[in-house]
C-alpha positions as a Python dict, from the first residue, in 0.01 Angstrom:
ca = {
    (1, 'X'): (0, 0, 0),
    (2, 'X'): (-224, -114, 233),
    (3, 'X'): (-436, 11, 479),
    (4, 'X'): (-239, -62, 783),
    (5, 'X'): (77, 95, 710),
    (6, 'X'): (-100, 404, 565),
    (7, 'X'): (54, 709, 834),
    (8, 'X'): (-284, 839, 868),
    (9, 'X'): (-512, 548, 842),
    (10, 'X'): (-539, 536, 1278),
    (11, 'X'): (-823, 615, 1493),
    (12, 'X'): (-659, 885, 1635),
    (13, 'X'): (-525, 1024, 1299),
    (14, 'X'): (-880, 1067, 1143),
    (15, 'X'): (-1172, 1277, 1122),
    (16, 'X'): (-1415, 1146, 1408),
    (17, 'X'): (-1728, 1124, 1195),
    (18, 'X'): (-1809, 1240, 831),
    (19, 'X'): (-1970, 1561, 979),
    (20, 'X'): (-1623, 1687, 1076),
    (21, 'X'): (-1495, 1612, 789),
    (22, 'X'): (-1766, 1780, 589),
    (23, 'X'): (-1717, 2085, 809),
    (24, 'X'): (-1299, 2110, 772),
    (25, 'X'): (-1336, 2107, 372),
    (26, 'X'): (-1660, 2330, 392),
    (27, 'X'): (-1429, 2566, 602),
    (28, 'X'): (-1144, 2520, 366),
    (29, 'X'): (-1365, 2590, 96),
    (30, 'X'): (-1553, 2861, 328),
    (31, 'X'): (-1308, 3181, 261),
    (32, 'X'): (-1232, 3495, 136),
    (33, 'X'): (-1350, 3443, -185),
    (34, 'X'): (-1687, 3357, -50),
    (35, 'X'): (-1788, 3633, 127),
    (36, 'X'): (-1491, 3907, -2),
    (37, 'X'): (-1496, 3773, -377),
    (38, 'X'): (-1787, 3629, -505),
    (39, 'X'): (-2038, 3952, -362),
    (40, 'X'): (-1757, 4178, -566),
    (41, 'X'): (-1759, 3955, -898),
    (42, 'X'): (-2120, 3899, -905),
    (43, 'X'): (-2157, 4308, -903),
    (44, 'X'): (-1908, 4344, -1147),
    (45, 'X'): (-2095, 4105, -1371),
    (46, 'X'): (-2410, 4197, -1377),
    (47, 'X'): (-2603, 3975, -1090),
    (48, 'X'): (-2822, 3697, -1134),
    (49, 'X'): (-2699, 3539, -1501),
    (50, 'X'): (-2321, 3526, -1327),
    (51, 'X'): (-2492, 3329, -1030),
    (52, 'X'): (-2664, 3073, -1232),
    (53, 'X'): (-2355, 3045, -1440),
    (54, 'X'): (-2191, 2994, -1111),
    (55, 'X'): (-2372, 2752, -1026),
    (56, 'X'): (-2308, 2540, -1296),
    (57, 'X'): (-2001, 2580, -1244),
    (58, 'X'): (-1960, 2465, -945),
    (59, 'X'): (-2134, 2120, -1010),
    (60, 'X'): (-2006, 2038, -1359),
    (61, 'X'): (-1617, 2146, -1284),
    (62, 'X'): (-1562, 2223, -907),
    (63, 'X'): (-1749, 1920, -794),
    (64, 'X'): (-1608, 1657, -994),
    (65, 'X'): (-1267, 1816, -887),
    (66, 'X'): (-1329, 1801, -558),
    (67, 'X'): (-1461, 1430, -558),
    (68, 'X'): (-1125, 1316, -717),
    (69, 'X'): (-887, 1473, -520),
    (70, 'X'): (-1011, 1390, -215),
    (71, 'X'): (-1077, 1003, -337),
    (72, 'X'): (-706, 1002, -420),
    (73, 'X'): (-563, 1169, -67),
    (74, 'X'): (-771, 903, 106),
    (75, 'X'): (-696, 613, -117),
    (76, 'X'): (-257, 739, -64),
    (77, 'X'): (-348, 803, 298),
    (78, 'X'): (-6, 1024, 293),
    (79, 'X'): (75, 1393, 245),
    (80, 'X'): (1, 1523, -136),
    (81, 'X'): (393, 1411, -170),
    (82, 'X'): (409, 1045, -107),
    (83, 'X'): (20, 991, -171),
    (84, 'X'): (138, 1061, -558),
    (85, 'X'): (419, 855, -491),
    (86, 'X'): (263, 608, -381),
    (87, 'X'): (-34, 581, -648),
    (88, 'X'): (240, 634, -960),
    (89, 'X'): (364, 290, -869),
    (90, 'X'): (33, 120, -734),
    (91, 'X'): (-152, 255, -1092),
    (92, 'X'): (144, 143, -1257),
    (93, 'X'): (148, 539, -1399),
    (94, 'X'): (417, 752, -1544),
    (95, 'X'): (651, 925, -1250),
    (96, 'X'): (510, 1234, -1382),
    (97, 'X'): (216, 1220, -1225),
    (98, 'X'): (412, 1264, -894),
    (99, 'X'): (402, 1679, -955),
    (100, 'X'): (43, 1697, -884),
    (101, 'X'): (176, 1655, -502),
    (102, 'X'): (454, 1926, -545),
    (103, 'X'): (237, 2153, -700),
    (104, 'X'): (-1, 2108, -368),
    (105, 'X'): (232, 2130, -136),
    (106, 'X'): (410, 2445, -326),
    (107, 'X'): (73, 2599, -392),
    (108, 'X'): (-147, 2586, -66),
    (109, 'X'): (234, 2730, 90),
    (110, 'X'): (278, 3026, -164),
    (111, 'X'): (-154, 3104, -129),
    (112, 'X'): (-92, 3124, 264),
    (113, 'X'): (163, 3371, 243),
    (114, 'X'): (-23, 3596, 86),
    (115, 'X'): (-370, 3530, 212),
    (116, 'X'): (-242, 3589, 568),
    (117, 'X'): (-201, 3934, 508),
    (118, 'X'): (-554, 4012, 422),
    (119, 'X'): (-728, 3829, 714),
    (120, 'X'): (-495, 4062, 917),
    (121, 'X'): (-692, 4311, 758),
    (122, 'X'): (-999, 4138, 894),
    (123, 'X'): (-829, 4205, 1269),
    (124, 'X'): (-740, 4535, 1177),
    (125, 'X'): (-1127, 4609, 1094),
    (126, 'X'): (-1298, 4445, 1383),
    (127, 'X'): (-1146, 4697, 1585),
    (128, 'X'): (-1224, 4961, 1351),
    (129, 'X'): (-1569, 4870, 1315),
    (130, 'X'): (-1587, 4812, 1724),
    (131, 'X'): (-1453, 5136, 1823),
    (132, 'X'): (-1648, 5347, 1580),
    (133, 'X'): (-1426, 5500, 1307),
    (134, 'X'): (-1668, 5422, 1034),
    (135, 'X'): (-1969, 5634, 1212),
    (136, 'X'): (-2078, 5935, 1013),
    (137, 'X'): (-1737, 5934, 800),
    (138, 'X'): (-1791, 6006, 451),
    (139, 'X'): (-1614, 5812, 113),
    (140, 'X'): (-1255, 5993, 147),
    (141, 'X'): (-1236, 5906, 514),
    (142, 'X'): (-1314, 5554, 438),
    (143, 'X'): (-1070, 5549, 181),
    (144, 'X'): (-800, 5723, 391),
    (145, 'X'): (-845, 5439, 651),
    (146, 'X'): (-819, 5167, 401),
    (147, 'X'): (-477, 5386, 197),
    (148, 'X'): (-340, 5433, 565),
    (149, 'X'): (-352, 5069, 676),
    (150, 'X'): (-209, 4964, 322),
    (151, 'X'): (84, 5223, 374),
    (152, 'X'): (158, 5123, 686),
    (153, 'X'): (400, 4824, 676),
    (154, 'X'): (432, 4770, 1034),
    (155, 'X'): (94, 4768, 1123),
    (156, 'X'): (54, 4513, 829),
    (157, 'X'): (328, 4288, 1004),
    (158, 'X'): (158, 4277, 1279),
    (159, 'X'): (-120, 4173, 1217),
    (160, 'X'): (-16, 3905, 919),
    (161, 'X'): (222, 3791, 1180),
    (162, 'X'): (-127, 3752, 1491),
    (163, 'X'): (-325, 3585, 1207),
    (164, 'X'): (-27, 3328, 1134),
    (165, 'X'): (12, 3262, 1538),
    (166, 'X'): (-372, 3190, 1538),
    (167, 'X'): (-360, 2967, 1213),
    (168, 'X'): (-9, 2763, 1354),
    (169, 'X'): (-129, 2732, 1700),
    (170, 'X'): (-430, 2581, 1539),
    (171, 'X'): (-264, 2347, 1312),
    (172, 'X'): (-26, 2260, 1537),
    (173, 'X'): (-273, 2070, 1801),
    (174, 'X'): (-305, 1851, 1560),
    (175, 'X'): (-636, 1693, 1373),
    (176, 'X'): (-878, 1610, 1632),
    (177, 'X'): (-768, 1854, 1879),
    (178, 'X'): (-648, 2117, 1679),
    (179, 'X'): (-825, 2129, 1305),
    (180, 'X'): (-1171, 1949, 1373),
    (181, 'X'): (-1205, 2115, 1767),
    (182, 'X'): (-1100, 2481, 1554),
    (183, 'X'): (-1420, 2383, 1261),
    (184, 'X'): (-1664, 2262, 1488),
    (185, 'X'): (-1643, 2581, 1656),
    (186, 'X'): (-1603, 2803, 1376),
    (187, 'X'): (-1849, 2682, 1151),
    (188, 'X'): (-2112, 2720, 1323),
    (189, 'X'): (-2022, 3017, 1480),
    (190, 'X'): (-2007, 3105, 1103),
    (191, 'X'): (-2338, 3059, 965),
    (192, 'X'): (-2449, 3210, 1278),
    (193, 'X'): (-2273, 3550, 1192),
    (194, 'X'): (-2383, 3545, 882),
    (195, 'X'): (-2793, 3463, 942),
    (196, 'X'): (-2727, 3770, 1202),
    (197, 'X'): (-2587, 3978, 901),
    (198, 'X'): (-2880, 3857, 670),
    (199, 'X'): (-3132, 3930, 926),
    (200, 'X'): (-2999, 4284, 977),
    (201, 'X'): (-2982, 4358, 554),
    (202, 'X'): (-3328, 4268, 533),
    (203, 'X'): (-3469, 4553, 743),
    (204, 'X'): (-3194, 4777, 531),
    (205, 'X'): (-3534, 4867, 338),
    (206, 'X'): (-3341, 4760, -17),
    (207, 'X'): (-3349, 4379, 5),
    (208, 'X'): (-3650, 4301, -227),
    (209, 'X'): (-3394, 4501, -528),
    (210, 'X'): (-3144, 4257, -364),
    (211, 'X'): (-3324, 3952, -424),
    (212, 'X'): (-3370, 4086, -784),
    (213, 'X'): (-3055, 4129, -832),
    (214, 'X'): (-2874, 3817, -740),
    (215, 'X'): (-3157, 3597, -877),
    (216, 'X'): (-3318, 3711, -1179),
    (217, 'X'): (-3108, 3642, -1477),
    (218, 'X'): (-3054, 3924, -1753),
    (219, 'X'): (-2807, 3727, -1960),
    (220, 'X'): (-2746, 4090, -2151),
    (221, 'X'): (-2553, 4207, -1861),
    (222, 'X'): (-2337, 3838, -1916),
    (223, 'X'): (-1999, 3842, -2117),
    (224, 'X'): (-1795, 3575, -2215),
    (225, 'X'): (-1546, 3737, -1919),
    (226, 'X'): (-1844, 3733, -1677),
    (227, 'X'): (-1870, 3361, -1794),
    (228, 'X'): (-1494, 3242, -1771),
    (229, 'X'): (-1475, 3442, -1445),
    (230, 'X'): (-1751, 3240, -1315),
    (231, 'X'): (-1545, 2950, -1451),
    (232, 'X'): (-1257, 3018, -1263),
    (233, 'X'): (-1402, 3119, -961),
    (234, 'X'): (-1593, 2777, -935),
    (235, 'X'): (-1250, 2635, -855),
    (236, 'X'): (-1090, 2873, -640),
    (237, 'X'): (-1372, 2898, -382),
    (238, 'X'): (-1369, 2460, -327),
    (239, 'X'): (-987, 2507, -292),
    (240, 'X'): (-901, 2236, -539),
    (241, 'X'): (-565, 2170, -721),
    (242, 'X'): (-360, 2317, -371),
    (243, 'X'): (-367, 1965, -223),
    (244, 'X'): (-599, 2093, 84),
    (245, 'X'): (-864, 1820, 39),
    (246, 'X'): (-557, 1539, -45),
    (247, 'X'): (-424, 1629, 291),
    (248, 'X'): (-810, 1633, 415),
    (249, 'X'): (-916, 1320, 223),
    (250, 'X'): (-587, 1129, 360),
    (251, 'X'): (-779, 1170, 725),
    (252, 'X'): (-1104, 1004, 576),
    (253, 'X'): (-1169, 695, 667),
    (254, 'X'): (-1248, 472, 469),
    (255, 'X'): (-1649, 435, 556),
    (256, 'X'): (-1772, 753, 473),
    (257, 'X'): (-1907, 840, 83),
    (258, 'X'): (-1698, 1096, -130),
    (259, 'X'): (-1936, 1168, -371),
    (260, 'X'): (-2230, 1232, -112),
    (261, 'X'): (-2000, 1387, 114),
    (262, 'X'): (-1845, 1622, -138),
    (263, 'X'): (-2210, 1692, -283),
    (264, 'X'): (-2272, 1869, 58),
    (265, 'X'): (-1947, 2036, 68),
    (266, 'X'): (-2008, 2206, -204),
    (267, 'X'): (-2389, 2294, -141),
    (268, 'X'): (-2238, 2430, 207),
    (269, 'X'): (-1999, 2650, 36),
    (270, 'X'): (-2218, 2811, -244),
    (271, 'X'): (-2487, 2888, 17),
    (272, 'X'): (-2258, 3098, 239),
    (273, 'X'): (-2138, 3259, -91),
    (274, 'X'): (-2508, 3321, -150),
    (275, 'X'): (-2558, 3426, 166),
    (276, 'X'): (-2273, 3688, 184),
    (277, 'X'): (-2428, 3837, -102),
    (278, 'X'): (-2764, 3888, 47),
    (279, 'X'): (-2589, 3978, 370),
    (280, 'X'): (-2439, 4296, 141),
    (281, 'X'): (-2592, 4360, -172),
    (282, 'X'): (-2956, 4538, 61),
    (283, 'X'): (-2661, 4758, 244),
    (284, 'X'): (-2491, 4861, -87),
    (285, 'X'): (-2801, 4970, -249),
    (286, 'X'): (-2950, 5117, 84),
    (287, 'X'): (-2665, 5388, 25),
    (288, 'X'): (-2650, 5422, -312),
    (289, 'X'): (-2381, 5262, -325),
    (290, 'X'): (-2201, 5077, -676),
    (291, 'X'): (-2235, 4668, -616),
    (292, 'X'): (-1937, 4671, -867),
    (293, 'X'): (-1686, 4849, -676),
    (294, 'X'): (-1460, 4570, -690),
    (295, 'X'): (-1210, 4413, -440),
    (296, 'X'): (-1278, 4739, -191),
    (297, 'X'): (-1624, 4630, -169),
    (298, 'X'): (-1541, 4517, 138),
    (299, 'X'): (-1293, 4757, 286),
    (300, 'X'): (-1419, 5074, 174),
    (301, 'X'): (-1795, 5042, 39),
    (302, 'X'): (-1925, 4845, 313),
    (303, 'X'): (-1739, 5027, 640),
    (304, 'X'): (-1924, 5365, 457),
    (305, 'X'): (-2259, 5167, 469),
    (306, 'X'): (-2191, 5102, 797),
    (307, 'X'): (-2080, 5411, 899),
    (308, 'X'): (-2418, 5568, 763),
    (309, 'X'): (-2682, 5293, 884),
    (310, 'X'): (-2872, 5214, 1225),
    (311, 'X'): (-2675, 4991, 1459),
    (312, 'X'): (-2411, 5027, 1210),
    (313, 'X'): (-2098, 4959, 1457),
    (314, 'X'): (-2292, 4658, 1575),
    (315, 'X'): (-2321, 4498, 1262),
    (316, 'X'): (-2007, 4663, 1139),
    (317, 'X'): (-1783, 4461, 1371),
    (318, 'X'): (-2004, 4124, 1314),
    (319, 'X'): (-1950, 4124, 974),
    (320, 'X'): (-1558, 4166, 1012),
    (321, 'X'): (-1508, 3900, 1274),
    (322, 'X'): (-1720, 3709, 1001),
    (323, 'X'): (-1446, 3753, 772),
    (324, 'X'): (-1242, 3721, 980),
    (325, 'X'): (-1366, 3335, 1132),
    (326, 'X'): (-1423, 3275, 714),
    (327, 'X'): (-1028, 3338, 626),
    (328, 'X'): (-855, 3116, 934),
    (329, 'X'): (-1119, 2799, 858),
    (330, 'X'): (-894, 2781, 516),
    (331, 'X'): (-579, 2932, 666),
    (332, 'X'): (-595, 2616, 854),
    (333, 'X'): (-619, 2422, 552),
    (334, 'X'): (-362, 2557, 361),
    (335, 'X'): (-99, 2510, 668),
    (336, 'X'): (-210, 2121, 675),
    (337, 'X'): (-44, 1990, 339),
    (338, 'X'): (300, 2138, 471),
    (339, 'X'): (279, 2007, 817),
    (340, 'X'): (190, 1693, 675),
    (341, 'X'): (512, 1673, 436),
    (342, 'X'): (720, 1791, 714),
    (343, 'X'): (588, 1543, 979),
    (344, 'X'): (643, 1270, 700),
    (345, 'X'): (978, 1342, 533),
    (346, 'X'): (1141, 1546, 819),
    (347, 'X'): (1029, 1355, 1093),
    (348, 'X'): (978, 1660, 1276),
    (349, 'X'): (690, 1636, 1542),
    (350, 'X'): (334, 1824, 1401),
    (351, 'X'): (398, 2097, 1669),
    (352, 'X'): (732, 2190, 1505),
    (353, 'X'): (634, 2104, 1161),
    (354, 'X'): (384, 2368, 1230),
    (355, 'X'): (581, 2615, 1388),
    (356, 'X'): (837, 2580, 1096),
    (357, 'X'): (635, 2598, 821),
    (358, 'X'): (437, 2836, 979),
    (359, 'X'): (794, 3080, 1024),
    (360, 'X'): (850, 3031, 670),
    (361, 'X'): (522, 3096, 518),
    (362, 'X'): (549, 3433, 731),
    (363, 'X'): (873, 3517, 593),
    (364, 'X'): (724, 3489, 267),
    (365, 'X'): (414, 3719, 383),
    (366, 'X'): (659, 3971, 444),
    (367, 'X'): (695, 3997, 68),
    (368, 'X'): (316, 4098, 10),
    (369, 'X'): (285, 4344, 342),
    (370, 'X'): (585, 4580, 180),
    (371, 'X'): (380, 4523, -176),
    (372, 'X'): (147, 4765, -43),
    (373, 'X'): (383, 5033, 32),
    (374, 'X'): (774, 5044, 45),
    (375, 'X'): (794, 4763, -260),
    (376, 'X'): (506, 4893, -437),
    (377, 'X'): (772, 4970, -737),
    (378, 'X'): (950, 4690, -751),
    (379, 'X'): (860, 4447, -1015),
    (380, 'X'): (1098, 4176, -931),
    (381, 'X'): (1023, 4019, -1311),
    (382, 'X'): (901, 4346, -1480),
    (383, 'X'): (1197, 4274, -1753),
    (384, 'X'): (949, 4009, -1917),
    (385, 'X'): (656, 4134, -2080),
    (386, 'X'): (412, 3899, -1937),
    (387, 'X'): (504, 4031, -1590),
    (388, 'X'): (516, 4367, -1645),
    (389, 'X'): (430, 4613, -1333),
    (390, 'X'): (344, 4312, -1093),
    (391, 'X'): (455, 4347, -767),
    (392, 'X'): (578, 4082, -551),
    (393, 'X'): (219, 4037, -453),
    (394, 'X'): (87, 4034, -807),
    (395, 'X'): (349, 3754, -920),
    (396, 'X'): (202, 3535, -594),
    (397, 'X'): (-120, 3569, -636),
    (398, 'X'): (-97, 3502, -1059),
    (399, 'X'): (126, 3303, -993),
    (400, 'X'): (-95, 3066, -764),
    (401, 'X'): (-447, 3185, -905),
    (402, 'X'): (-390, 3163, -1289),
    (403, 'X'): (-116, 2860, -1302),
    (404, 'X'): (-123, 2663, -1003),
    (405, 'X'): (-442, 2626, -915),
    (406, 'X'): (-575, 2521, -1281),
    (407, 'X'): (-297, 2314, -1392),
    (408, 'X'): (-383, 2128, -1068),
    (409, 'X'): (-732, 2100, -1117),
    (410, 'X'): (-638, 1988, -1463),
    (411, 'X'): (-389, 1748, -1373),
    (412, 'X'): (-603, 1606, -1067),
    (413, 'X'): (-862, 1531, -1332),
    (414, 'X'): (-672, 1363, -1556),
    (415, 'X'): (-531, 1154, -1305),
    (416, 'X'): (-813, 1017, -1185),
    (417, 'X'): (-1005, 987, -1486),
    (418, 'X'): (-730, 840, -1757),
    (419, 'X'): (-468, 746, -1568),
    (420, 'X'): (-587, 559, -1269),
    (421, 'X'): (-728, 213, -1283),
    (422, 'X'): (-1090, 187, -1271),
    (423, 'X'): (-1099, -152, -1045),
    (424, 'X'): (-1205, -25, -746),
    (425, 'X'): (-1304, 364, -836),
    (426, 'X'): (-1652, 340, -822),
    (427, 'X'): (-1643, 172, -430),
    (428, 'X'): (-1378, 462, -365),
    (429, 'X'): (-1580, 742, -499),
    (430, 'X'): (-1925, 611, -396),
    (431, 'X'): (-2091, 644, -701),
    (432, 'X'): (-2243, 298, -894),
    (433, 'X'): (-2393, 261, -1257),
    (434, 'X'): (-2529, 512, -1396),
    (435, 'X'): (-2448, 763, -1156),
    (436, 'X'): (-2086, 660, -1159),
    (437, 'X'): (-2122, 640, -1580),
    (438, 'X'): (-2229, 1013, -1597),
    (439, 'X'): (-1924, 1152, -1332),
    (440, 'X'): (-1687, 967, -1571),
    (441, 'X'): (-1807, 1151, -1832),
    (442, 'X'): (-1763, 1500, -1641),
    (443, 'X'): (-1453, 1429, -1513),
    (444, 'X'): (-1293, 1287, -1813),
    (445, 'X'): (-1423, 1552, -2109),
    (446, 'X'): (-1640, 1848, -1905),
    (447, 'X'): (-1422, 1935, -1663),
    (448, 'X'): (-1079, 1911, -1825),
    (449, 'X'): (-1241, 2136, -2099),
    (450, 'X'): (-1377, 2416, -1860),
    (451, 'X'): (-1043, 2411, -1648),
    (452, 'X'): (-805, 2444, -1969),
    (453, 'X'): (-1022, 2741, -2113),
    (454, 'X'): (-1029, 2969, -1811),
    (455, 'X'): (-635, 2858, -1800),
    (456, 'X'): (-567, 2971, -2105),
    (457, 'X'): (-790, 3269, -2082),
    (458, 'X'): (-644, 3385, -1780),
    (459, 'X'): (-276, 3364, -2005),
    (460, 'X'): (-418, 3572, -2279),
}
């Protein structure tokens, strides 16, 4: 398909600059995974050695797929589904590769359905911190607040709805008026809030201990499971394999160097994760709390710390505002592949596509809302031993995180590394000579092997 016939290759449908794309793609990557998940899995896996392995995985596993997926998206210039249909024709490959596009659209749809519920928690906790509900509260009271939130389906549904409404509004306004304006405002705000939190943490008295914990490797604390967790999170945090980068890449001008841009995105994403650790661990250590507190680190452990510290109400509010901003920048990217597909295949306007897609995602999200209370004992596939004990939320999370994302990333690496014609690839990617040769070696061999190991480990 020629550039002139590609629906996104008109000026008003392209990112206005390389920086706009970087902010959008980095916003997609920077989300709850950086500020919620990365700190607690670092705590669970002993700190420095895990961080070192994670950084290696980002650049050996995550970045090659990020480059490949963006390149595929720009070359196709359409929604993930249409892009893969077009490329299987122009590249002369098997029709089966088209599943990559469908996998991306469906995965982003399902991820957002439960991601929006957790994003709603951040909205609730901004109010809790701002009104001083954490001040002086003990561990039992803080845990009770979180447990009370999860037990109340109507409150969860309300904030799930508010969060989805914000996302639909932004995406419905289009590329430049919606997505680009949002990330141009939200990403700088995210960094300002994060830096404010790090400065606050530096005065906690335990900043040195946190730095040592994060950057002094002790490989005796690192297990095989920890290495595989680092591998898996490296893929998860860059939003690869769920159609987001393919969709965003379809709006990328031909003049932008994808390889250089991808490296910048990876550096921004990694910087946010490390800064989040430097903001969180000093507060945890200063209050004698446990860094490996698991998923409750953000919604139970940290509020306890804020409640005991001077200025805790203000900085607790700032922290949860930071969490909300990160969640929104990721969520708008997850809705985009769905909206792009509806625009192309159903001929629906962007505003109506955003509203219709958002409404469908909101409905599916009700299953996650009820998983924490009314349906907490409902296990839809419990008759299958592999899925025994999994709620609706557990099933959605498992399906996307353990199956669709790794399989999507693996298929993208194999398609770009083996199935696509070599002609024009160096120029498309932005690498030449030895750099291109090294990249293709990693993409064809190391990256698929790493993703396959994580995929099999998660299943077993």
